[in-house]
C-alpha positions in Angstrom: 11.0 10.4 -13.6 8.8 9.9 -16.7 5.1 10.1 -16.5 2.6 7.8 -18.2 -1.1 8.0 -18.5 -3.6 5.7 -16.8 -7.3 5.7 -17.4 -9.5 4.6 -14.5 -13.2 4.2 -14.1 -14.9 5.4 -10.9 -18.5 5.5 -9.7 -19.8 9.0 -9.7 -19.7 9.2 -5.9 -16.0 8.5 -5.9 -15.3 10.9 -8.7 -17.2 13.6 -6.9 -15.2 12.9 -3.7 -11.9 13.1 -5.6 -13.0 16.3 -7.4 -14.0 17.8 -4.0 -10.5 17.2 -2.6 -9.0 19.1 -5.5 -11.5 21.9 -5.3 -10.8 22.3 -1.6 -7.2 23.2 -2.4 -5.6 20.2 -0.7 -4.4 19.1 -4.2 -3.7 20.8 -7.4 -4.9 18.0 -9.7 -6.7 14.7 -9.5 -3.4 13.1 -10.5 -1.6 14.7 -7.6 -4.3 13.4 -5.2 -4.0 9.8 -6.6 -0.2 9.9 -6.5 -0.4 10.9 -2.8 -2.7 8.0 -2.1 -0.4 5.5 -3.8 2.6 6.9 -2.0 0.7 6.4 1.3 -0.1 2.8 0.4 3.6 2.1 -0.6 4.7 3.5 2.7 2.3 1.3 4.6 3.6 -1.8 2.8 7.2 -0.8 3.5 6.5 -0.2 7.2 4.8 -3.7 7.4 7.8 -5.3 5.7 10.2 -3.5 8.1 8.1 -4.7 11.1 8.1 -8.3 9.8 11.9 -8.2 9.4 12.3 -6.8 12.9 10.1 -9.6 14.3 12.1 -12.1 12.4 15.4 -10.8 13.7 14.0 -10.7 17.3 12.6 -14.2 17.1 16.0 -15.8 17.5 18.2 -18.1 15.4 16.8 -19.1 12.0 15.5 -22.5 11.2 15.2 -24.3 7.8 11.9 -23.6 6.0 10.2 -24.8 2.9 7.7 -23.6 0.3 4.8 -24.1 2.7 6.4 -21.8 5.2 6.9 -19.2 2.5 3.2 -19.4 1.7 2.3 -19.1 5.3 4.4 -15.9 5.5 2.7 -14.5 2.5 -0.7 -15.3 3.9 0.3 -13.4 7.1 1.4 -10.4 5.1 -1.9 -10.4 3.2 -3.9 -10.7 6.5 -2.0 -7.8 8.1 -2.4 -5.6 5.1 -6.2 -6.3 5.1 -6.4 -5.2 8.7 -5.0 -1.7 8.0 
């Protein structure tokens, strides 16, 4: 897996927080800490997707749907993600 650089801007309070996590020994580098946060977010999205698929399967036989139904489903996903 190749690595690439990404420059980000943080308020001083966030930078201090991230640096304190590294200094505490929980993480070796700031990059390691940020990768861990991103992996956790990816996992959350995958668990939500899996839950939605399970709900769909358990809901019974499928019915035809249109573009509006797809938008409704996307809105529901956004709603659920914002709750977590």
